N, C-alpha and C positions, 0 to 999 in steps of 0.2 A: 663368467663366474667360475672360480675354481671349486672343485669338489673336495671333500675331506680327504679322499684318496690322493688327489693331486697335491694338496697342501702337505700331506704326510710325505709324499715322494720328494717334494721340493725341500722340506726340512731335512730329510735324510741326505739328499745331495749336498746341502749346505754344510751339514755336520761332517760329511766325508771330505769336502773341500777344506774345511778348517783343520781336520785331523791330518790330511796330506801336507798342508802347509806346516803344521807343527812338527811333523815327522821329518820334513826336509831340513829343518833348522838344526843347528848344532846343539849339543847338550846344554850349554849355559843358557841359550835362548829358549830352549824347550822348558827349562826350569823356571825362567821368568814367566813364560806364558802359563805354566801350570799354577803359579802362585797368584795370578791376577785374572780378573774378569776381562775378557776380550772377545771381539767378534768383528765381522766384516759385513757391511751392508752395500750391496751392489748398487751403483748409480746414485748413492746418497751424498757423495762428497762434492767438493767444489767443481763446478763445470761438468758434473755427471761422473766424476771419478768414483771408484770404490771408496768407501769410508771405513777405516779401521778404527774401532773404539778400543781404548785400553784404560782400565781403572787401576791407578797406582795408589798406594797408601803412603806415599812420601812426596816430597817436593819434586817437581819435574825439572830436569836439567836437559836441555836440548843437545848437550854434548855427551850425554850418558852413553857409554859404549854399547850397552844392551839396546837402547833405543835406536842407535845408529845401525846396529846389526839387524834389528827388526825392520827398519826402513829399507835396508839393502835386500833382505830376504823377500820383503813384500814386493819390491820393484822387480826382482827376478821372477816372482810368481805371477803378479797381476799387472806389472807396469807401474807407472806413477800412481800413487794413491794419496788420499787425504787422511790425516790422522785427527782424531778427537781424543785428546789425552786428558783424563780426569785425575785429579789428585785429591788427597784428603783435606786440602786447604779451601776448596771452593766447589760449588756445584756447577760452575761454568767450565767447560772444557777449554784447554789450549788447543787451538786448531793450527795445524802446520802441514804442509805438503811434504811428502817423502823426498822429493827432489830438493827442497829447501834444506832439509836435514843433511842430505848427502853433499850438497854444495857447501854447507857450513863446515862439514867434516873436513873437506879439502882445505878450506880457509884456516881451520884450526891447526891442521897439520903444517901448512905453509908458515904460519906465524910461530910455531914452536921450533922451527929450524934456526 
């Protein structure tokens, strides 16, 4: 059983991890993260992957450049992750793997040529 001190230490480490991730991102992505509620839960995603939650106040578009940049930054930091994307339209998240978003980006680029 974790003590209060251990829980506090774990919380501080998690906050530092999120801040390091945010600071490593470019300015537009930092701005997106600053405007929305987001976080990461270790091992809570599909197949034990990290789960990144993001609450948006608009419709989710899987080809959104900011979402793709977020997926790329997340993969560089943690490797493949699972996203739970919430919008203002429903209480149920859109679940998608970062690898799927990045694969789709390649397909969208190919189809626009």
